[in-house]
PyMOL commands that place a pseudoatom at each C-alpha (Angstrom):
pseudoatom trace, name=CA, resn=MET, resi=1, chain=A, elem=C, hetatm=0, pos=[-34.157, -6.487, 44.203]
pseudoatom trace, name=CA, resn=GLU, resi=2, chain=A, elem=C, hetatm=0, pos=[-31.044, -7.221, 46.242]
pseudoatom trace, name=CA, resn=SER, resi=3, chain=A, elem=C, hetatm=0, pos=[-28.116, -4.854, 45.858]
pseudoatom trace, name=CA, resn=VAL, resi=4, chain=A, elem=C, hetatm=0, pos=[-25.743, -5.719, 43.018]
pseudoatom trace, name=CA, resn=ALA, resi=5, chain=A, elem=C, hetatm=0, pos=[-22.085, -5.064, 43.782]
pseudoatom trace, name=CA, resn=ALA, resi=6, chain=A, elem=C, hetatm=0, pos=[-20.004, -4.159, 40.759]
pseudoatom trace, name=CA, resn=VAL, resi=7, chain=A, elem=C, hetatm=0, pos=[-20.993, -5.222, 37.279]
pseudoatom trace, name=CA, resn=LYS, resi=8, chain=A, elem=C, hetatm=0, pos=[-19.657, -4.451, 33.837]
pseudoatom trace, name=CA, resn=ILE, resi=9, chain=A, elem=C, hetatm=0, pos=[-22.648, -3.774, 31.614]
pseudoatom trace, name=CA, resn=GLN, resi=10, chain=A, elem=C, hetatm=0, pos=[-22.596, -6.093, 28.625]
pseudoatom trace, name=CA, resn=GLY, resi=11, chain=A, elem=C, hetatm=0, pos=[-25.827, -5.032, 26.996]
pseudoatom trace, name=CA, resn=ILE, resi=12, chain=A, elem=C, hetatm=0, pos=[-28.789, -2.710, 27.473]
pseudoatom trace, name=CA, resn=GLY, resi=13, chain=A, elem=C, hetatm=0, pos=[-32.234, -3.724, 26.263]
pseudoatom trace, name=CA, resn=ILE, resi=14, chain=A, elem=C, hetatm=0, pos=[-35.635, -2.051, 26.381]
pseudoatom trace, name=CA, resn=ARG, resi=15, chain=A, elem=C, hetatm=0, pos=[-36.577, -3.535, 29.776]
pseudoatom trace, name=CA, resn=ILE, resi=16, chain=A, elem=C, hetatm=0, pos=[-33.418, -5.240, 31.069]
pseudoatom trace, name=CA, resn=SER, resi=17, chain=A, elem=C, hetatm=0, pos=[-29.674, -4.881, 31.048]
pseudoatom trace, name=CA, resn=LYS, resi=18, chain=A, elem=C, hetatm=0, pos=[-27.098, -7.637, 31.324]
pseudoatom trace, name=CA, resn=GLY, resi=19, chain=A, elem=C, hetatm=0, pos=[-24.003, -7.261, 33.461]
pseudoatom trace, name=CA, resn=LEU, resi=20, chain=A, elem=C, hetatm=0, pos=[-20.964, -9.348, 34.313]
pseudoatom trace, name=CA, resn=THR, resi=21, chain=A, elem=C, hetatm=0, pos=[-19.828, -9.447, 37.969]
pseudoatom trace, name=CA, resn=ARG, resi=22, chain=A, elem=C, hetatm=0, pos=[-16.236, -9.622, 39.218]
pseudoatom trace, name=CA, resn=ASP, resi=23, chain=A, elem=C, hetatm=0, pos=[-16.827, -13.371, 39.666]
pseudoatom trace, name=CA, resn=ASP, resi=24, chain=A, elem=C, hetatm=0, pos=[-17.731, -13.803, 35.956]
pseudoatom trace, name=CA, resn=ILE, resi=25, chain=A, elem=C, hetatm=0, pos=[-21.436, -14.284, 36.711]
pseudoatom trace, name=CA, resn=VAL, resi=26, chain=A, elem=C, hetatm=0, pos=[-23.947, -12.771, 34.283]
pseudoatom trace, name=CA, resn=VAL, resi=27, chain=A, elem=C, hetatm=0, pos=[-26.747, -10.901, 36.064]
pseudoatom trace, name=CA, resn=ILE, resi=28, chain=A, elem=C, hetatm=0, pos=[-29.999, -9.608, 34.629]
pseudoatom trace, name=CA, resn=ILE, resi=29, chain=A, elem=C, hetatm=0, pos=[-30.888, -6.143, 35.915]
pseudoatom trace, name=CA, resn=PRO, resi=30, chain=A, elem=C, hetatm=0, pos=[-34.294, -4.560, 35.346]
pseudoatom trace, name=CA, resn=ASN, resi=31, chain=A, elem=C, hetatm=0, pos=[-33.751, -1.084, 33.896]
pseudoatom trace, name=CA, resn=SER, resi=32, chain=A, elem=C, hetatm=0, pos=[-36.261, 0.227, 36.424]
pseudoatom trace, name=CA, resn=TYR, resi=33, chain=A, elem=C, hetatm=0, pos=[-33.770, -0.755, 39.146]
pseudoatom trace, name=CA, resn=ILE, resi=34, chain=A, elem=C, hetatm=0, pos=[-31.057, 1.330, 37.492]
pseudoatom trace, name=CA, resn=THR, resi=35, chain=A, elem=C, hetatm=0, pos=[-33.315, 4.380, 37.203]
pseudoatom trace, name=CA, resn=THR, resi=36, chain=A, elem=C, hetatm=0, pos=[-34.721, 4.215, 40.752]
pseudoatom trace, name=CA, resn=ASN, resi=37, chain=A, elem=C, hetatm=0, pos=[-31.603, 3.336, 42.792]
pseudoatom trace, name=CA, resn=LYS, resi=38, chain=A, elem=C, hetatm=0, pos=[-28.191, 4.825, 43.463]
pseudoatom trace, name=CA, resn=VAL, resi=39, chain=A, elem=C, hetatm=0, pos=[-25.763, 3.699, 40.769]
pseudoatom trace, name=CA, resn=ILE, resi=40, chain=A, elem=C, hetatm=0, pos=[-22.033, 4.390, 40.793]
pseudoatom trace, name=CA, resn=ASN, resi=41, chain=A, elem=C, hetatm=0, pos=[-20.443, 4.541, 37.362]
pseudoatom trace, name=CA, resn=TRP, resi=42, chain=A, elem=C, hetatm=0, pos=[-16.844, 3.512, 38.057]
pseudoatom trace, name=CA, resn=SER, resi=43, chain=A, elem=C, hetatm=0, pos=[-15.667, 4.361, 34.550]
pseudoatom trace, name=CA, resn=HIS, resi=44, chain=A, elem=C, hetatm=0, pos=[-17.504, 7.614, 33.839]
pseudoatom trace, name=CA, resn=GLN, resi=45, chain=A, elem=C, hetatm=0, pos=[-14.639, 10.082, 34.339]
pseudoatom trace, name=CA, resn=SER, resi=46, chain=A, elem=C, hetatm=0, pos=[-11.531, 7.942, 34.281]
pseudoatom trace, name=CA, resn=LYS, resi=47, chain=A, elem=C, hetatm=0, pos=[-10.557, 4.316, 34.069]
pseudoatom trace, name=CA, resn=LYS, resi=48, chain=A, elem=C, hetatm=0, pos=[-8.369, 4.705, 37.154]
pseudoatom trace, name=CA, resn=THR, resi=49, chain=A, elem=C, hetatm=0, pos=[-10.121, 4.312, 40.491]
pseudoatom trace, name=CA, resn=ARG, resi=50, chain=A, elem=C, hetatm=0, pos=[-8.764, 4.768, 44.018]
pseudoatom trace, name=CA, resn=PHE, resi=51, chain=A, elem=C, hetatm=0, pos=[-8.858, 1.784, 46.353]
pseudoatom trace, name=CA, resn=ARG, resi=52, chain=A, elem=C, hetatm=0, pos=[-7.868, 1.180, 49.957]
pseudoatom trace, name=CA, resn=ILE, resi=53, chain=A, elem=C, hetatm=0, pos=[-6.508, -1.641, 52.071]
pseudoatom trace, name=CA, resn=ILE, resi=54, chain=A, elem=C, hetatm=0, pos=[-7.028, -1.329, 55.815]
pseudoatom trace, name=CA, resn=ARG, resi=55, chain=A, elem=C, hetatm=0, pos=[-4.426, -2.833, 58.165]
pseudoatom trace, name=CA, resn=GLY, resi=56, chain=A, elem=C, hetatm=0, pos=[-3.734, -2.613, 61.869]
pseudoatom trace, name=CA, resn=VAL, resi=57, chain=A, elem=C, hetatm=0, pos=[-0.373, -3.251, 63.518]
pseudoatom trace, name=CA, resn=ALA, resi=58, chain=A, elem=C, hetatm=0, pos=[0.651, -3.847, 67.122]
pseudoatom trace, name=CA, resn=TYR, resi=59, chain=A, elem=C, hetatm=0, pos=[1.051, -0.922, 69.484]
pseudoatom trace, name=CA, resn=GLY, resi=60, chain=A, elem=C, hetatm=0, pos=[4.732, -0.052, 69.763]
pseudoatom trace, name=CA, resn=SER, resi=61, chain=A, elem=C, hetatm=0, pos=[5.354, -0.537, 66.030]
pseudoatom trace, name=CA, resn=ASP, resi=62, chain=A, elem=C, hetatm=0, pos=[7.535, 2.005, 64.236]
pseudoatom trace, name=CA, resn=VAL, resi=63, chain=A, elem=C, hetatm=0, pos=[4.922, 4.129, 62.421]
pseudoatom trace, name=CA, resn=GLY, resi=64, chain=A, elem=C, hetatm=0, pos=[7.411, 5.402, 59.820]
pseudoatom trace, name=CA, resn=LEU, resi=65, chain=A, elem=C, hetatm=0, pos=[8.523, 1.860, 58.998]
pseudoatom trace, name=CA, resn=VAL, resi=66, chain=A, elem=C, hetatm=0, pos=[4.907, 0.673, 58.682]
pseudoatom trace, name=CA, resn=VAL, resi=67, chain=A, elem=C, hetatm=0, pos=[4.123, 3.511, 56.242]
pseudoatom trace, name=CA, resn=LYS, resi=68, chain=A, elem=C, hetatm=0, pos=[7.272, 2.720, 54.223]
pseudoatom trace, name=CA, resn=VAL, resi=69, chain=A, elem=C, hetatm=0, pos=[6.463, -1.022, 54.067]
pseudoatom trace, name=CA, resn=LEU, resi=70, chain=A, elem=C, hetatm=0, pos=[2.818, -0.457, 53.072]
pseudoatom trace, name=CA, resn=GLU, resi=71, chain=A, elem=C, hetatm=0, pos=[3.766, 1.925, 50.257]
pseudoatom trace, name=CA, resn=ALA, resi=72, chain=A, elem=C, hetatm=0, pos=[6.551, -0.394, 49.059]
pseudoatom trace, name=CA, resn=SER, resi=73, chain=A, elem=C, hetatm=0, pos=[4.069, -3.280, 48.991]
pseudoatom trace, name=CA, resn=ALA, resi=74, chain=A, elem=C, hetatm=0, pos=[1.751, -1.424, 46.602]
pseudoatom trace, name=CA, resn=LEU, resi=75, chain=A, elem=C, hetatm=0, pos=[4.726, -0.301, 44.475]
pseudoatom trace, name=CA, resn=GLU, resi=76, chain=A, elem=C, hetatm=0, pos=[5.764, -3.933, 44.093]
pseudoatom trace, name=CA, resn=HIS, resi=77, chain=A, elem=C, hetatm=0, pos=[2.486, -4.923, 42.403]
pseudoatom trace, name=CA, resn=PRO, resi=78, chain=A, elem=C, hetatm=0, pos=[2.710, -4.607, 38.592]
pseudoatom trace, name=CA, resn=GLU, resi=79, chain=A, elem=C, hetatm=0, pos=[-0.928, -3.564, 38.056]
pseudoatom trace, name=CA, resn=ILE, resi=80, chain=A, elem=C, hetatm=0, pos=[-0.975, -0.517, 40.309]
pseudoatom trace, name=CA, resn=GLY, resi=81, chain=A, elem=C, hetatm=0, pos=[-1.282, 2.713, 38.369]
pseudoatom trace, name=CA, resn=ASN, resi=82, chain=A, elem=C, hetatm=0, pos=[-0.299, 6.242, 39.382]
pseudoatom trace, name=CA, resn=LYS, resi=83, chain=A, elem=C, hetatm=0, pos=[2.662, 5.088, 41.437]
pseudoatom trace, name=CA, resn=GLU, resi=84, chain=A, elem=C, hetatm=0, pos=[3.213, 8.682, 42.558]
pseudoatom trace, name=CA, resn=HIS, resi=85, chain=A, elem=C, hetatm=0, pos=[-0.232, 8.651, 44.227]
pseudoatom trace, name=CA, resn=ILE, resi=86, chain=A, elem=C, hetatm=0, pos=[0.362, 5.637, 46.489]
pseudoatom trace, name=CA, resn=GLU, resi=87, chain=A, elem=C, hetatm=0, pos=[-0.091, 6.762, 50.058]
pseudoatom trace, name=CA, resn=ALA, resi=88, chain=A, elem=C, hetatm=0, pos=[-0.156, 5.040, 53.442]
pseudoatom trace, name=CA, resn=ARG, resi=89, chain=A, elem=C, hetatm=0, pos=[-1.930, 6.931, 56.225]
pseudoatom trace, name=CA, resn=PHE, resi=90, chain=A, elem=C, hetatm=0, pos=[-1.870, 6.409, 59.984]
pseudoatom trace, name=CA, resn=VAL, resi=91, chain=A, elem=C, hetatm=0, pos=[-5.597, 6.890, 60.630]
pseudoatom trace, name=CA, resn=ASP, resi=92, chain=A, elem=C, hetatm=0, pos=[-6.365, 5.929, 64.237]
pseudoatom trace, name=CA, resn=PHE, resi=93, chain=A, elem=C, hetatm=0, pos=[-5.475, 4.377, 67.551]
pseudoatom trace, name=CA, resn=GLY, resi=94, chain=A, elem=C, hetatm=0, pos=[-7.665, 1.259, 67.500]
pseudoatom trace, name=CA, resn=ASN, resi=95, chain=A, elem=C, hetatm=0, pos=[-8.737, -0.914, 70.419]
pseudoatom trace, name=CA, resn=SER, resi=96, chain=A, elem=C, hetatm=0, pos=[-5.930, -3.393, 69.792]
pseudoatom trace, name=CA, resn=SER, resi=97, chain=A, elem=C, hetatm=0, pos=[-3.903, -1.797, 67.004]
pseudoatom trace, name=CA, resn=LEU, resi=98, chain=A, elem=C, hetatm=0, pos=[-2.466, 1.252, 65.292]
pseudoatom trace, name=CA, resn=ASP, resi=99, chain=A, elem=C, hetatm=0, pos=[-4.684, 1.547, 62.209]
pseudoatom trace, name=CA, resn=PHE, resi=100, chain=A, elem=C, hetatm=0, pos=[-3.462, 2.390, 58.705]
pseudoatom trace, name=CA, resn=HIS, resi=101, chain=A, elem=C, hetatm=0, pos=[-4.988, 2.819, 55.254]
pseudoatom trace, name=CA, resn=LEU, resi=102, chain=A, elem=C, hetatm=0, pos=[-3.020, 2.056, 52.099]
pseudoatom trace, name=CA, resn=LEU, resi=103, chain=A, elem=C, hetatm=0, pos=[-4.430, 4.111, 49.196]
pseudoatom trace, name=CA, resn=PHE, resi=104, chain=A, elem=C, hetatm=0, pos=[-3.618, 3.399, 45.562]
pseudoatom trace, name=CA, resn=PHE, resi=105, chain=A, elem=C, hetatm=0, pos=[-5.081, 3.659, 42.067]
pseudoatom trace, name=CA, resn=SER, resi=106, chain=A, elem=C, hetatm=0, pos=[-5.878, 0.848, 39.660]
pseudoatom trace, name=CA, resn=ASP, resi=107, chain=A, elem=C, hetatm=0, pos=[-7.542, 0.822, 36.273]
pseudoatom trace, name=CA, resn=ASN, resi=108, chain=A, elem=C, hetatm=0, pos=[-8.564, -2.804, 36.694]
pseudoatom trace, name=CA, resn=VAL, resi=109, chain=A, elem=C, hetatm=0, pos=[-11.806, -2.361, 38.665]
pseudoatom trace, name=CA, resn=PHE, resi=110, chain=A, elem=C, hetatm=0, pos=[-13.094, -5.835, 37.881]
pseudoatom trace, name=CA, resn=ARG, resi=111, chain=A, elem=C, hetatm=0, pos=[-9.987, -7.639, 39.138]
pseudoatom trace, name=CA, resn=ILE, resi=112, chain=A, elem=C, hetatm=0, pos=[-9.429, -5.390, 42.142]
pseudoatom trace, name=CA, resn=GLU, resi=113, chain=A, elem=C, hetatm=0, pos=[-10.276, -8.008, 44.780]
pseudoatom trace, name=CA, resn=LYS, resi=114, chain=A, elem=C, hetatm=0, pos=[-7.573, -10.308, 43.344]
pseudoatom trace, name=CA, resn=ILE, resi=115, chain=A, elem=C, hetatm=0, pos=[-5.123, -7.397, 43.169]
pseudoatom trace, name=CA, resn=LYS, resi=116, chain=A, elem=C, hetatm=0, pos=[-5.887, -6.398, 46.767]
pseudoatom trace, name=CA, resn=SER, resi=117, chain=A, elem=C, hetatm=0, pos=[-5.361, -10.009, 47.862]
pseudoatom trace, name=CA, resn=GLU, resi=118, chain=A, elem=C, hetatm=0, pos=[-1.986, -10.089, 46.107]
pseudoatom trace, name=CA, resn=ILE, resi=119, chain=A, elem=C, hetatm=0, pos=[-0.963, -6.802, 47.756]
pseudoatom trace, name=CA, resn=ARG, resi=120, chain=A, elem=C, hetatm=0, pos=[-2.031, -8.169, 51.166]
pseudoatom trace, name=CA, resn=LYS, resi=121, chain=A, elem=C, hetatm=0, pos=[0.276, -11.168, 50.574]
pseudoatom trace, name=CA, resn=ILE, resi=122, chain=A, elem=C, hetatm=0, pos=[3.137, -8.770, 49.797]
pseudoatom trace, name=CA, resn=ILE, resi=123, chain=A, elem=C, hetatm=0, pos=[2.324, -6.754, 52.942]
pseudoatom trace, name=CA, resn=ASN, resi=124, chain=A, elem=C, hetatm=0, pos=[2.311, -9.907, 55.070]
pseudoatom trace, name=CA, resn=ARG, resi=125, chain=A, elem=C, hetatm=0, pos=[5.677, -11.025, 53.662]
pseudoatom trace, name=CA, resn=LYS, resi=126, chain=A, elem=C, hetatm=0, pos=[7.217, -7.590, 54.220]
pseudoatom trace, name=CA, resn=PHE, resi=127, chain=A, elem=C, hetatm=0, pos=[5.740, -7.297, 57.730]
pseudoatom trace, name=CA, resn=ILE, resi=128, chain=A, elem=C, hetatm=0, pos=[7.314, -10.649, 58.655]
pseudoatom trace, name=CA, resn=GLY, resi=129, chain=A, elem=C, hetatm=0, pos=[10.644, -9.547, 57.150]
pseudoatom trace, name=CA, resn=ASN, resi=130, chain=A, elem=C, hetatm=0, pos=[10.554, -6.282, 59.118]
pseudoatom trace, name=CA, resn=ASN, resi=131, chain=A, elem=C, hetatm=0, pos=[9.283, -7.767, 62.413]
pseudoatom trace, name=CA, resn=ILE, resi=132, chain=A, elem=C, hetatm=0, pos=[6.022, -5.815, 62.224]
pseudoatom trace, name=CA, resn=THR, resi=133, chain=A, elem=C, hetatm=0, pos=[3.299, -7.635, 64.144]
pseudoatom trace, name=CA, resn=ILE, resi=134, chain=A, elem=C, hetatm=0, pos=[-0.370, -7.841, 63.219]
pseudoatom trace, name=CA, resn=PRO, resi=135, chain=A, elem=C, hetatm=0, pos=[-2.123, -7.954, 66.599]
pseudoatom trace, name=CA, resn=PHE, resi=136, chain=A, elem=C, hetatm=0, pos=[-4.857, -10.226, 67.838]
pseudoatom trace, name=CA, resn=PRO, resi=137, chain=A, elem=C, hetatm=0, pos=[-7.831, -8.436, 69.404]
pseudoatom trace, name=CA, resn=GLN, resi=138, chain=A, elem=C, hetatm=0, pos=[-7.265, -8.155, 73.145]
pseudoatom trace, name=CA, resn=VAL, resi=139, chain=A, elem=C, hetatm=0, pos=[-9.634, -7.630, 76.037]
pseudoatom trace, name=CA, resn=ASP, resi=140, chain=A, elem=C, hetatm=0, pos=[-8.550, -6.977, 79.622]
pseudoatom trace, name=CA, resn=LEU, resi=141, chain=A, elem=C, hetatm=0, pos=[-10.676, -8.611, 82.306]
pseudoatom trace, name=CA, resn=HIS, resi=142, chain=A, elem=C, hetatm=0, pos=[-10.544, -7.179, 85.814]
pseudoatom trace, name=CA, resn=VAL, resi=143, chain=A, elem=C, hetatm=0, pos=[-11.726, -9.562, 88.534]
pseudoatom trace, name=CA, resn=ARG, resi=144, chain=A, elem=C, hetatm=0, pos=[-12.583, -8.196, 91.944]
pseudoatom trace, name=CA, resn=ASP, resi=145, chain=A, elem=C, hetatm=0, pos=[-13.866, -9.640, 95.192]
pseudoatom trace, name=CA, resn=VAL, resi=146, chain=A, elem=C, hetatm=0, pos=[-17.539, -9.110, 95.834]
pseudoatom trace, name=CA, resn=PRO, resi=147, chain=A, elem=C, hetatm=0, pos=[-18.447, -8.925, 99.559]
pseudoatom trace, name=CA, resn=GLY, resi=148, chain=A, elem=C, hetatm=0, pos=[-20.574, -11.855, 100.725]
pseudoatom trace, name=CA, resn=THR, resi=149, chain=A, elem=C, hetatm=0, pos=[-19.358, -14.366, 98.122]
pseudoatom trace, name=CA, resn=ILE, resi=150, chain=A, elem=C, hetatm=0, pos=[-17.856, -17.701, 99.087]
pseudoatom trace, name=CA, resn=HIS, resi=151, chain=A, elem=C, hetatm=0, pos=[-14.359, -18.449, 97.803]
pseudoatom trace, name=CA, resn=GLY, resi=152, chain=A, elem=C, hetatm=0, pos=[-13.350, -22.080, 97.261]
for i in range(1, 152): cmd.bond("trace and resi %d" % i, "trace and resi %d" % (i + 1))
show_as sticks, trace
zoom trace
């Protein structure tokens, strides 16, 4: 069976279980699949789950300002829980960007992709307002003369 992303179990039968995906699609899952594969129970310990948005910015950007804008973007969304646990991290020097992770908690696991999209829109608006650039991937090409070639 193909991997099932996230489902909210709606019913458990003797041989099958029924789940509802984040896209409101009902899936039938053989119970044997649940017992023989890795299953993550997102609601076992707490309803709040930590999520991340990954974003790169142009080299030369003010790292402190980027962190401030990312955290403010998550704070602006009404469905983000544990506001005191919002954290933006500068994680790496990428090939074309300074790379950041925005970490936050939400108790709405099944709407998280919509929430993340809304936060990305806020980030984009705030980046534009603060002149923070999202870079395009760049590749440098070095051309050299090769002896014996004809130049036109």
